[in-house]
py3Dmol code that shows the C-alpha trace and the ligand (Angstrom):
import py3Dmol

protein = """\
ATOM      1  CA  MET A   1     -11.455   8.690 -10.337  1.00  0.00           C
ATOM      2  CA  LYS A   2     -11.031   4.943 -10.365  1.00  0.00           C
ATOM      3  CA  ILE A   3      -7.507   3.642  -9.925  1.00  0.00           C
ATOM      4  CA  SER A   4      -8.113   1.085 -12.670  1.00  0.00           C
ATOM      5  CA  GLU A   5      -8.456   4.065 -15.067  1.00  0.00           C
ATOM      6  CA  ILE A   6      -5.271   5.710 -13.749  1.00  0.00           C
ATOM      7  CA  LEU A   7      -3.347   2.466 -14.201  1.00  0.00           C
ATOM      8  CA  LYS A   8      -4.385   2.274 -17.869  1.00  0.00           C
ATOM      9  CA  GLU A   9      -2.476   5.490 -18.592  1.00  0.00           C
ATOM     10  CA  ASP A  10       0.930   5.159 -20.244  1.00  0.00           C
ATOM     11  CA  ALA A  11       2.504   7.986 -18.252  1.00  0.00           C
ATOM     12  CA  VAL A  12       4.606   7.229 -15.180  1.00  0.00           C
ATOM     13  CA  GLY A  13       2.475   7.269 -12.019  1.00  0.00           C
ATOM     14  CA  LEU A  14       3.512   7.749  -8.386  1.00  0.00           C
ATOM     15  CA  SER A  15       1.196   7.351  -5.406  1.00  0.00           C
ATOM     16  CA  CYS A  16       1.660   7.989  -1.672  1.00  0.00           C
ATOM     17  CA  GLU A  17       0.434   6.197   1.444  1.00  0.00           C
ATOM     18  CA  LEU A  18      -0.437   7.519   4.886  1.00  0.00           C
ATOM     19  CA  PHE A  19      -1.757   5.871   8.032  1.00  0.00           C
ATOM     20  CA  PRO A  20      -4.422   7.110  10.465  1.00  0.00           C
ATOM     21  CA  PRO A  21      -3.448   8.431  13.914  1.00  0.00           C
ATOM     22  CA  LYS A  22      -3.792   6.561  17.202  1.00  0.00           C
ATOM     23  CA  SER A  23      -6.070   9.198  18.685  1.00  0.00           C
ATOM     24  CA  GLY A  24      -8.328  12.062  17.648  1.00  0.00           C
ATOM     25  CA  SER A  25      -5.864  14.612  19.021  1.00  0.00           C
ATOM     26  CA  GLN A  26      -3.468  13.729  16.170  1.00  0.00           C
ATOM     27  CA  LEU A  27      -6.085  13.774  13.426  1.00  0.00           C
ATOM     28  CA  ASP A  28      -5.435  17.390  12.365  1.00  0.00           C
ATOM     29  CA  HIS A  29      -1.712  16.661  12.221  1.00  0.00           C
ATOM     30  CA  VAL A  30      -2.281  13.739   9.826  1.00  0.00           C
ATOM     31  CA  LYS A  31      -4.681  15.832   7.736  1.00  0.00           C
ATOM     32  CA  GLU A  32      -1.960  18.486   7.472  1.00  0.00           C
ATOM     33  CA  ALA A  33       0.432  15.762   6.202  1.00  0.00           C
ATOM     34  CA  VAL A  34      -2.256  14.763   3.674  1.00  0.00           C
ATOM     35  CA  ARG A  35      -2.473  18.337   2.387  1.00  0.00           C
ATOM     36  CA  GLU A  36       1.316  18.701   2.134  1.00  0.00           C
ATOM     37  CA  MET A  37       1.594  15.422   0.241  1.00  0.00           C
ATOM     38  CA  ALA A  38      -1.362  16.293  -1.986  1.00  0.00           C
ATOM     39  CA  ALA A  39       0.523  19.433  -3.044  1.00  0.00           C
ATOM     40  CA  LEU A  40       3.065  17.125  -4.737  1.00  0.00           C
ATOM     41  CA  ARG A  41       0.160  15.962  -6.935  1.00  0.00           C
ATOM     42  CA  PRO A  42       0.578  12.191  -6.721  1.00  0.00           C
ATOM     43  CA  SER A  43      -1.548  10.087  -9.100  1.00  0.00           C
ATOM     44  CA  TYR A  44      -3.489   8.893  -6.056  1.00  0.00           C
ATOM     45  CA  MET A  45      -3.149   8.680  -2.284  1.00  0.00           C
ATOM     46  CA  SER A  46      -4.005   5.810   0.008  1.00  0.00           C
ATOM     47  CA  ILE A  47      -4.886   5.608   3.684  1.00  0.00           C
ATOM     48  CA  THR A  48      -4.352   2.413   5.629  1.00  0.00           C
ATOM     49  CA  TYR A  49      -6.853   0.811   7.973  1.00  0.00           C
ATOM     50  CA  GLY A  50      -5.331   0.439  11.394  1.00  0.00           C
ATOM     51  CA  ALA A  51      -1.848  -0.497  10.138  1.00  0.00           C
ATOM     52  CA  SER A  52       1.480   1.010  11.296  1.00  0.00           C
ATOM     53  CA  GLY A  53       0.245   1.840  14.790  1.00  0.00           C
ATOM     54  CA  GLY A  54      -2.825   3.819  13.682  1.00  0.00           C
ATOM     55  CA  THR A  55      -6.444   2.976  14.413  1.00  0.00           C
ATOM     56  CA  SER A  56      -9.117   2.209  11.828  1.00  0.00           C
ATOM     57  CA  ALA A  57     -11.425   4.845  13.364  1.00  0.00           C
ATOM     58  CA  TYR A  58     -10.129   7.714  11.215  1.00  0.00           C
ATOM     59  CA  THR A  59      -9.590   6.003   7.854  1.00  0.00           C
ATOM     60  CA  VAL A  60     -12.818   7.340   6.349  1.00  0.00           C
ATOM     61  CA  ASP A  61     -12.191  10.885   7.708  1.00  0.00           C
ATOM     62  CA  ILE A  62      -8.749  10.976   6.134  1.00  0.00           C
ATOM     63  CA  ALA A  63      -9.976   9.446   2.877  1.00  0.00           C
ATOM     64  CA  ASP A  64     -12.604  12.213   2.830  1.00  0.00           C
ATOM     65  CA  GLU A  65      -9.855  14.835   3.249  1.00  0.00           C
ATOM     66  CA  MET A  66      -7.843  13.331   0.381  1.00  0.00           C
ATOM     67  CA  ARG A  67     -10.802  12.972  -1.981  1.00  0.00           C
ATOM     68  CA  ASN A  68     -13.069  15.907  -1.155  1.00  0.00           C
ATOM     69  CA  VAL A  69     -10.717  18.590   0.196  1.00  0.00           C
ATOM     70  CA  CYS A  70      -7.489  17.890  -1.721  1.00  0.00           C
ATOM     71  CA  HIS A  71      -9.216  16.464  -4.828  1.00  0.00           C
ATOM     72  CA  ILE A  72      -6.735  13.624  -5.236  1.00  0.00           C
ATOM     73  CA  PRO A  73      -8.008  10.171  -6.328  1.00  0.00           C
ATOM     74  CA  THR A  74      -8.208   8.176  -3.109  1.00  0.00           C
ATOM     75  CA  LEU A  75      -7.741   4.568  -2.127  1.00  0.00           C
ATOM     76  CA  ALA A  76      -9.140   3.593   1.284  1.00  0.00           C
ATOM     77  CA  HIS A  77      -7.783   0.383   2.818  1.00  0.00           C
ATOM     78  CA  LEU A  78     -10.286  -1.867   4.566  1.00  0.00           C
ATOM     79  CA  THR A  79      -9.391  -4.901   6.685  1.00  0.00           C
ATOM     80  CA  CYS A  80     -11.964  -7.391   7.929  1.00  0.00           C
ATOM     81  CA  VAL A  81     -10.100  -9.600  10.414  1.00  0.00           C
ATOM     82  CA  SER A  82     -11.186  -7.863  13.611  1.00  0.00           C
ATOM     83  CA  SER A  83     -14.711  -6.914  12.558  1.00  0.00           C
ATOM     84  CA  THR A  84     -18.060  -8.539  12.020  1.00  0.00           C
ATOM     85  CA  ARG A  85     -19.625  -8.446   8.547  1.00  0.00           C
ATOM     86  CA  GLU A  86     -22.069  -5.814   9.836  1.00  0.00           C
ATOM     87  CA  GLN A  87     -19.233  -3.552  11.000  1.00  0.00           C
ATOM     88  CA  VAL A  88     -17.471  -3.907   7.643  1.00  0.00           C
ATOM     89  CA  ASP A  89     -20.719  -3.079   5.819  1.00  0.00           C
ATOM     90  CA  ALA A  90     -21.074   0.083   7.886  1.00  0.00           C
ATOM     91  CA  VAL A  91     -17.605   1.253   6.792  1.00  0.00           C
ATOM     92  CA  ILE A  92     -18.398   0.497   3.143  1.00  0.00           C
ATOM     93  CA  GLU A  93     -21.536   2.642   3.466  1.00  0.00           C
ATOM     94  CA  ARG A  94     -19.513   5.535   4.952  1.00  0.00           C
ATOM     95  CA  LEU A  95     -17.004   5.266   2.091  1.00  0.00           C
ATOM     96  CA  LYS A  96     -19.862   5.347  -0.401  1.00  0.00           C
ATOM     97  CA  GLU A  97     -21.291   8.472   1.243  1.00  0.00           C
ATOM     98  CA  ALA A  98     -17.871  10.171   0.972  1.00  0.00           C
ATOM     99  CA  ASN A  99     -17.739   9.239  -2.762  1.00  0.00           C
ATOM    100  CA  ILE A 100     -14.647   7.078  -2.282  1.00  0.00           C
ATOM    101  CA  GLU A 101     -14.506   4.871  -5.354  1.00  0.00           C
ATOM    102  CA  ASN A 102     -11.446   2.753  -4.548  1.00  0.00           C
ATOM    103  CA  ILE A 103     -10.988   0.208  -1.755  1.00  0.00           C
ATOM    104  CA  LEU A 104      -7.933  -1.928  -1.009  1.00  0.00           C
ATOM    105  CA  ALA A 105      -9.645  -5.042   0.383  1.00  0.00           C
ATOM    106  CA  LEU A 106      -7.518  -6.831   2.965  1.00  0.00           C
ATOM    107  CA  ARG A 107      -7.942  -9.537   5.503  1.00  0.00           C
ATOM    108  CA  GLY A 108      -5.473  -8.016   8.001  1.00  0.00           C
ATOM    109  CA  ASP A 109      -3.186  -9.845  10.421  1.00  0.00           C
ATOM    110  CA  ILE A 110      -4.945 -12.304  12.728  1.00  0.00           C
ATOM    111  CA  PRO A 111      -4.531 -11.060  16.329  1.00  0.00           C
ATOM    112  CA  ALA A 112      -2.512 -13.571  18.383  1.00  0.00           C
ATOM    113  CA  ASP A 113      -5.200 -14.078  21.053  1.00  0.00           C
ATOM    114  CA  ALA A 114      -8.231 -14.128  18.709  1.00  0.00           C
ATOM    115  CA  ASP A 115     -10.730 -16.895  18.102  1.00  0.00           C
ATOM    116  CA  PHE A 116     -10.798 -16.597  14.323  1.00  0.00           C
ATOM    117  CA  PRO A 117     -12.940 -16.676  12.293  1.00  0.00           C
ATOM    118  CA  LEU A 118     -16.160 -16.252  14.238  1.00  0.00           C
ATOM    119  CA  PRO A 119     -19.342 -17.216  12.325  1.00  0.00           C
ATOM    120  CA  ASN A 120     -20.095 -13.665  11.179  1.00  0.00           C
ATOM    121  CA  GLN A 121     -16.554 -12.835  10.054  1.00  0.00           C
ATOM    122  CA  TYR A 122     -14.758 -12.987   6.730  1.00  0.00           C
ATOM    123  CA  ARG A 123     -11.959 -15.499   6.603  1.00  0.00           C
ATOM    124  CA  TYR A 124      -9.956 -14.322   3.591  1.00  0.00           C
ATOM    125  CA  ALA A 125      -9.695 -11.114   1.573  1.00  0.00           C
ATOM    126  CA  CYS A 126     -11.335 -12.808  -1.446  1.00  0.00           C
ATOM    127  CA  GLU A 127     -14.605 -13.079   0.538  1.00  0.00           C
ATOM    128  CA  LEU A 128     -14.442  -9.382   1.380  1.00  0.00           C
ATOM    129  CA  ILE A 129     -13.834  -8.512  -2.288  1.00  0.00           C
ATOM    130  CA  GLU A 130     -16.970 -10.393  -3.357  1.00  0.00           C
ATOM    131  CA  ASP A 131     -19.015  -8.536  -0.777  1.00  0.00           C
ATOM    132  CA  ILE A 132     -17.663  -5.077  -1.660  1.00  0.00           C
ATOM    133  CA  LYS A 133     -18.421  -5.726  -5.349  1.00  0.00           C
ATOM    134  CA  SER A 134     -22.010  -6.556  -4.470  1.00  0.00           C
ATOM    135  CA  ARG A 135     -22.390  -3.294  -2.524  1.00  0.00           C
ATOM    136  CA  GLY A 136     -21.511  -0.721  -5.137  1.00  0.00           C
ATOM    137  CA  ASP A 137     -19.514   0.283  -8.150  1.00  0.00           C
ATOM    138  CA  PHE A 138     -16.123   0.217  -6.426  1.00  0.00           C
ATOM    139  CA  CYS A 139     -12.703  -0.292  -7.969  1.00  0.00           C
ATOM    140  CA  ILE A 140     -11.118  -2.939  -5.732  1.00  0.00           C
ATOM    141  CA  GLY A 141      -7.460  -3.627  -5.085  1.00  0.00           C
ATOM    142  CA  GLY A 142      -5.815  -6.508  -3.257  1.00  0.00           C
ATOM    143  CA  ALA A 143      -2.446  -7.080  -1.581  1.00  0.00           C
ATOM    144  CA  CYS A 144       0.209  -9.393  -2.993  1.00  0.00           C
ATOM    145  CA  TYR A 145       3.535 -10.619  -1.673  1.00  0.00           C
ATOM    146  CA  PRO A 146       6.504 -11.006  -4.041  1.00  0.00           C
ATOM    147  CA  GLU A 147       8.371 -12.914  -1.295  1.00  0.00           C
ATOM    148  CA  GLY A 148       5.277 -14.931  -0.314  1.00  0.00           C
ATOM    149  CA  HIS A 149       2.833 -14.146   2.499  1.00  0.00           C
ATOM    150  CA  PRO A 150       4.349 -15.150   5.877  1.00  0.00           C
ATOM    151  CA  GLU A 151       1.471 -17.579   6.634  1.00  0.00           C
ATOM    152  CA  ALA A 152       1.617 -19.390   3.293  1.00  0.00           C
ATOM    153  CA  GLY A 153       3.309 -22.782   3.132  1.00  0.00           C
ATOM    154  CA  SER A 154       5.093 -21.837  -0.096  1.00  0.00           C
ATOM    155  CA  ILE A 155       5.145 -19.148  -2.764  1.00  0.00           C
ATOM    156  CA  SER A 156       3.220 -21.391  -5.171  1.00  0.00           C
ATOM    157  CA  GLU A 157       0.507 -22.023  -2.548  1.00  0.00           C
ATOM    158  CA  ASP A 158       0.283 -18.279  -1.972  1.00  0.00           C
ATOM    159  CA  LEU A 159      -0.031 -17.725  -5.740  1.00  0.00           C
ATOM    160  CA  GLU A 160      -2.912 -20.234  -5.917  1.00  0.00           C
ATOM    161  CA  HIS A 161      -4.774 -18.117  -3.372  1.00  0.00           C
ATOM    162  CA  LEU A 162      -3.777 -14.905  -5.118  1.00  0.00           C
ATOM    163  CA  LYS A 163      -5.338 -16.255  -8.299  1.00  0.00           C
ATOM    164  CA  GLU A 164      -8.582 -16.926  -6.362  1.00  0.00           C
ATOM    165  CA  LYS A 165      -8.455 -13.377  -5.027  1.00  0.00           C
ATOM    166  CA  VAL A 166      -8.026 -11.868  -8.482  1.00  0.00           C
ATOM    167  CA  ASP A 167     -10.800 -14.096  -9.837  1.00  0.00           C
ATOM    168  CA  ALA A 168     -13.070 -12.784  -7.059  1.00  0.00           C
ATOM    169  CA  ASP A 169     -12.974  -9.592  -9.164  1.00  0.00           C
ATOM    170  CA  CYS A 170     -10.017  -7.684  -7.945  1.00  0.00           C
ATOM    171  CA  ASP A 171      -9.139  -4.836 -10.344  1.00  0.00           C
ATOM    172  CA  PHE A 172      -5.482  -4.375  -9.394  1.00  0.00           C
ATOM    173  CA  LEU A 173      -2.844  -5.517  -6.915  1.00  0.00           C
ATOM    174  CA  THR A 174      -0.315  -3.641  -4.801  1.00  0.00           C
ATOM    175  CA  THR A 175       2.824  -5.418  -3.658  1.00  0.00           C
ATOM    176  CA  GLN A 176       4.261  -5.677  -0.217  1.00  0.00           C
ATOM    177  CA  MET A 177       7.483  -3.654  -0.037  1.00  0.00           C
ATOM    178  CA  PHE A 178      10.668  -5.230  -1.407  1.00  0.00           C
ATOM    179  CA  PHE A 179      14.255  -4.024  -1.376  1.00  0.00           C
ATOM    180  CA  ASP A 180      15.616  -5.974  -4.328  1.00  0.00           C
ATOM    181  CA  ASN A 181      13.877  -5.260  -7.639  1.00  0.00           C
ATOM    182  CA  ASN A 182      14.786  -8.697  -8.989  1.00  0.00           C
ATOM    183  CA  ILE A 183      12.293 -10.131  -6.497  1.00  0.00           C
ATOM    184  CA  TYR A 184       9.571  -8.058  -8.161  1.00  0.00           C
ATOM    185  CA  TYR A 185      10.659  -8.998 -11.690  1.00  0.00           C
ATOM    186  CA  ASN A 186      10.648 -12.726 -10.796  1.00  0.00           C
ATOM    187  CA  PHE A 187       7.250 -12.350  -9.173  1.00  0.00           C
ATOM    188  CA  MET A 188       5.810 -10.715 -12.299  1.00  0.00           C
ATOM    189  CA  TYR A 189       7.036 -13.656 -14.342  1.00  0.00           C
ATOM    190  CA  ARG A 190       5.296 -16.091 -11.970  1.00  0.00           C
ATOM    191  CA  LEU A 191       2.062 -14.075 -12.193  1.00  0.00           C
ATOM    192  CA  LEU A 192       2.189 -14.260 -15.978  1.00  0.00           C
ATOM    193  CA  LYS A 193       2.593 -18.044 -15.826  1.00  0.00           C
ATOM    194  CA  LYS A 194      -0.420 -18.167 -13.499  1.00  0.00           C
ATOM    195  CA  ASN A 195      -2.417 -16.040 -15.924  1.00  0.00           C
ATOM    196  CA  ILE A 196      -2.804 -13.237 -13.388  1.00  0.00           C
ATOM    197  CA  THR A 197      -3.016 -10.246 -15.661  1.00  0.00           C
ATOM    198  CA  VAL A 198      -4.430  -7.375 -13.572  1.00  0.00           C
ATOM    199  CA  PRO A 199      -2.115  -4.352 -13.091  1.00  0.00           C
ATOM    200  CA  VAL A 200       0.412  -4.829 -10.272  1.00  0.00           C
ATOM    201  CA  VAL A 201       1.550  -1.645  -8.545  1.00  0.00           C
ATOM    202  CA  ALA A 202       5.059  -1.945  -7.100  1.00  0.00           C
ATOM    203  CA  GLY A 203       5.263  -0.852  -3.441  1.00  0.00           C
ATOM    204  CA  ILE A 204       8.473   0.881  -2.360  1.00  0.00           C
ATOM    205  CA  MET A 205       9.320   1.870   1.205  1.00  0.00           C
ATOM    206  CA  PRO A 206      11.894   4.618   1.793  1.00  0.00           C
ATOM    207  CA  VAL A 207      13.643   3.473   4.977  1.00  0.00           C
ATOM    208  CA  THR A 208      14.867   6.565   6.739  1.00  0.00           C
ATOM    209  CA  ASN A 209      15.887   5.217  10.133  1.00  0.00           C
ATOM    210  CA  ALA A 210      17.366   2.017  11.480  1.00  0.00           C
ATOM    211  CA  ALA A 211      14.542   1.294  13.968  1.00  0.00           C
ATOM    212  CA  GLN A 212      12.046   1.307  11.084  1.00  0.00           C
ATOM    213  CA  MET A 213      14.213  -1.255   9.296  1.00  0.00           C
ATOM    214  CA  LYS A 214      14.238  -3.658  12.256  1.00  0.00           C
ATOM    215  CA  ARG A 215      10.437  -3.397  12.566  1.00  0.00           C
ATOM    216  CA  ILE A 216       9.885  -4.073   8.868  1.00  0.00           C
ATOM    217  CA  VAL A 217      12.094  -7.134   8.814  1.00  0.00           C
ATOM    218  CA  SER A 218      10.532  -8.617  11.942  1.00  0.00           C
ATOM    219  CA  LEU A 219       7.004  -8.096  10.567  1.00  0.00           C
ATOM    220  CA  SER A 220       7.379  -9.113   6.952  1.00  0.00           C
ATOM    221  CA  GLY A 221      10.629 -11.113   6.808  1.00  0.00           C
ATOM    222  CA  ASN A 222      11.849  -9.101   3.798  1.00  0.00           C
ATOM    223  CA  LEU A 223      15.049 -10.199   2.144  1.00  0.00           C
ATOM    224  CA  LEU A 224      17.665  -7.478   2.414  1.00  0.00           C
ATOM    225  CA  PRO A 225      20.260  -7.275  -0.355  1.00  0.00           C
ATOM    226  CA  PRO A 226      23.892  -6.779   0.808  1.00  0.00           C
ATOM    227  CA  ARG A 227      23.939  -3.294  -0.742  1.00  0.00           C
ATOM    228  CA  PHE A 228      21.029  -2.287   1.483  1.00  0.00           C
ATOM    229  CA  LYS A 229      22.468  -3.953   4.604  1.00  0.00           C
ATOM    230  CA  ALA A 230      25.708  -2.036   4.073  1.00  0.00           C
ATOM    231  CA  ILE A 231      23.800   1.258   4.128  1.00  0.00           C
ATOM    232  CA  VAL A 232      22.045   0.395   7.391  1.00  0.00           C
ATOM    233  CA  GLU A 233      25.271  -0.828   9.003  1.00  0.00           C
ATOM    234  CA  ARG A 234      27.225   2.240   7.912  1.00  0.00           C
ATOM    235  CA  PHE A 235      24.636   4.927   8.721  1.00  0.00           C
ATOM    236  CA  ALA A 236      22.374   3.477  11.458  1.00  0.00           C
ATOM    237  CA  GLU A 237      23.948   5.693  14.126  1.00  0.00           C
ATOM    238  CA  ASP A 238      23.811   8.871  12.036  1.00  0.00           C
ATOM    239  CA  PRO A 239      20.114   9.768  11.569  1.00  0.00           C
ATOM    240  CA  ALA A 240      20.641  12.504   8.947  1.00  0.00           C
ATOM    241  CA  ALA A 241      22.923  10.291   6.849  1.00  0.00           C
ATOM    242  CA  MET A 242      20.577   7.293   7.202  1.00  0.00           C
ATOM    243  CA  ARG A 243      17.654   9.414   6.050  1.00  0.00           C
ATOM    244  CA  GLN A 244      19.565  10.688   3.023  1.00  0.00           C
ATOM    245  CA  ALA A 245      20.826   7.218   2.087  1.00  0.00           C
ATOM    246  CA  GLY A 246      17.327   5.686   2.546  1.00  0.00           C
ATOM    247  CA  ILE A 247      15.758   8.270   0.236  1.00  0.00           C
ATOM    248  CA  ALA A 248      18.513   7.746  -2.357  1.00  0.00           C
ATOM    249  CA  TYR A 249      18.042   3.958  -2.205  1.00  0.00           C
ATOM    250  CA  ALA A 250      14.267   4.201  -2.691  1.00  0.00           C
ATOM    251  CA  THR A 251      14.751   6.717  -5.530  1.00  0.00           C
ATOM    252  CA  GLU A 252      17.153   4.347  -7.286  1.00  0.00           C
ATOM    253  CA  GLN A 253      14.745   1.424  -6.886  1.00  0.00           C
ATOM    254  CA  ILE A 254      11.956   3.510  -8.452  1.00  0.00           C
ATOM    255  CA  ILE A 255      14.148   4.647 -11.354  1.00  0.00           C
ATOM    256  CA  ASP A 256      15.199   1.046 -12.046  1.00  0.00           C
ATOM    257  CA  LEU A 257      11.557  -0.130 -11.997  1.00  0.00           C
ATOM    258  CA  ILE A 258      10.455   2.609 -14.369  1.00  0.00           C
ATOM    259  CA  ALA A 259      13.445   2.019 -16.664  1.00  0.00           C
ATOM    260  CA  ASN A 260      12.374  -1.629 -16.851  1.00  0.00           C
ATOM    261  CA  GLY A 261       8.817  -0.889 -17.921  1.00  0.00           C
ATOM    262  CA  VAL A 262       6.924  -0.513 -14.628  1.00  0.00           C
ATOM    263  CA  SER A 263       4.610   2.434 -15.061  1.00  0.00           C
ATOM    264  CA  HIS A 264       3.224   2.883 -11.558  1.00  0.00           C
ATOM    265  CA  VAL A 265       5.004   2.871  -8.190  1.00  0.00           C
ATOM    266  CA  HIS A 266       3.285   3.224  -4.819  1.00  0.00           C
ATOM    267  CA  ILE A 267       5.489   4.826  -2.164  1.00  0.00           C
ATOM    268  CA  TYR A 268       4.984   3.903   1.479  1.00  0.00           C
ATOM    269  CA  THR A 269       5.511   7.505   2.553  1.00  0.00           C
ATOM    270  CA  MET A 270       4.365   6.865   6.149  1.00  0.00           C
ATOM    271  CA  ASN A 271       2.986  10.356   7.001  1.00  0.00           C
ATOM    272  CA  LYS A 272       6.295  11.978   6.044  1.00  0.00           C
ATOM    273  CA  PRO A 273       5.630  14.713   3.460  1.00  0.00           C
ATOM    274  CA  ASP A 274       9.276  15.821   3.659  1.00  0.00           C
ATOM    275  CA  VAL A 275      10.461  12.360   2.555  1.00  0.00           C
ATOM    276  CA  ALA A 276       7.807  12.193  -0.169  1.00  0.00           C
ATOM    277  CA  GLY A 277       8.831  15.686  -1.317  1.00  0.00           C
ATOM    278  CA  GLU A 278      12.501  14.728  -1.686  1.00  0.00           C
ATOM    279  CA  ILE A 279      11.650  11.610  -3.680  1.00  0.00           C
ATOM    280  CA  PHE A 280       9.292  13.545  -5.963  1.00  0.00           C
ATOM    281  CA  ARG A 281      11.993  16.199  -6.501  1.00  0.00           C
ATOM    282  CA  ASN A 282      14.544  13.484  -7.314  1.00  0.00           C
ATOM    283  CA  LEU A 283      12.115  12.224  -9.978  1.00  0.00           C
ATOM    284  CA  SER A 284      10.958  15.603 -11.278  1.00  0.00           C
ATOM    285  CA  GLU A 285      11.979  14.873 -14.879  1.00  0.00           C
ATOM    286  CA  ILE A 286      10.554  11.343 -14.729  1.00  0.00           C
ATOM    287  CA  TYR A 287       7.190  11.865 -13.035  1.00  0.00           C
ATOM    288  CA  LYS A 288       5.133  14.723 -14.459  1.00  0.00           C
ATOM    289  CA  PRO A 289       1.838  15.162 -12.568  1.00  0.00           C
ATOM    290  CA  ALA A 290      -1.232  15.259 -14.850  1.00  0.00           C
TER     291      ALA A 290
END
"""
ligand_1 = """\
53
FAD
P -5.453 -12.813 2.173
O -5.411 -12.475 0.733
O -6.744 -13.296 2.728
O -4.299 -13.877 2.450
C -3.927 -14.191 3.789
C -3.259 -15.566 3.838
O -4.253 -16.566 3.588
C -2.195 -15.784 2.751
O -1.196 -16.606 3.309
C -2.938 -16.537 1.645
O -2.063 -17.357 0.882
C -3.916 -17.360 2.464
N -5.170 -17.637 1.763
C -5.904 -16.786 1.019
N -7.022 -17.396 0.555
C -6.988 -18.663 1.036
C -7.851 -19.802 0.916
N -8.988 -19.742 0.194
N -7.500 -20.956 1.558
C -6.358 -21.025 2.310
N -5.498 -19.991 2.432
C -5.811 -18.831 1.814
N -2.804 -4.455 7.208
C -3.617 -3.648 7.936
O -3.949 -3.977 9.075
N -4.075 -2.466 7.421
C -3.750 -2.044 6.171
O -4.185 -0.963 5.741
C -2.883 -2.860 5.383
N -2.521 -2.480 4.133
C -1.738 -3.317 3.374
C -1.403 -2.927 2.073
C -0.593 -3.751 1.279
C -0.255 -3.333 -0.136
C -0.099 -4.973 1.810
C 0.794 -5.840 0.964
C -0.434 -5.358 3.101
C -1.252 -4.556 3.899
N -1.625 -4.909 5.210
C -2.432 -4.086 5.955
C -1.149 -6.193 5.774
C -2.157 -7.351 5.507
O -3.384 -7.084 6.127
C -1.546 -8.653 6.044
O -0.419 -9.018 5.291
C -2.507 -9.840 6.211
O -1.846 -10.851 6.958
C -2.969 -10.480 4.898
O -3.920 -9.734 4.275
P -4.386 -10.140 2.783
O -5.472 -9.230 2.416
O -3.219 -10.253 1.887
O -5.011 -11.598 3.096
"""
view = py3Dmol.view(width=600, height=400)
view.addModel(protein, "pdb")
view.setStyle({"model": 0}, {"cartoon": {"style": "trace"}})
view.addModel(ligand_1, "xyz")
view.setStyle({"model": 1}, {"stick": {}})
view.zoomTo()
view.show()
């Protein structure tokens, strides 16, 4: 099923994200996590492309597990920064063969030592979107950054480029994680002023350990509200308490978003079915799987 159809539904939607393993020996383990998360019956599941320490090699295999074994609508991420156009085309063909209808089209982070872009590479995600559209009847998503993309000179410059990306025929957007919902609400207002009207799925990351927090902030420069900082400071040294507080914080963020009219939230569940399970249980009267 296309995600654009799911996002048209009025009912509250929750989706989950996983990342591929570093090596083939961990593939079965990740597939097991897929099956456990699928049992929660999220509206859809997504699999990243080489992000969070995984490799891109297994993205299609895991998407296949989600779509064809677990029968959950599936979103496969696809980055183009470290590949030639021919290599990207080959992945699109494999996704087509596995009947994956949804692709999150991303540029990816430019590797520090890379000569970029080479003549046969895509430079920005909007170029990749145009190409995917020409290769099949895919529903295509793009990434957006409520706090601005780290490379952009300003938020308004970033929004100019986001508008180009949406105009390249992007069907929906998913946000980078944020820890203060007001950032999302302000961002939505800016999108409206820019006449960006595609559905915007809010991305929420349950932070369940302090090391994860440090990594997130160094990578994305997220603004941390004092309420969140207090949790990390108080519980960083107590893993069980930090996990519980992180799940409660993410749950509260999701409830606030839904109470304020957001109908779909994407949870960065990071291959942790236990964390996803607790959040789904916390929301059992709010999210009713179809
Ligand atoms: P783009 O949309 O191409 O934007 C990149 C930068 O270029 C921005 O600063 C933008 O303002 C600027 N820009 C865009 N168009 C132009 C233009 N025409 N002229 C000048 N500047 C321009 N990474 C992974 O490796 N794997 C994943 O699976 C993955 N999944 C993600 C999922 C989500 C929801 C998000 C938010 C991010 C994800 N990332 C992933 C990280 C992402 O790849 C990086 O943030 C990357 O640096 C930007 O990718 P993009 O698709 O947003 O790029």
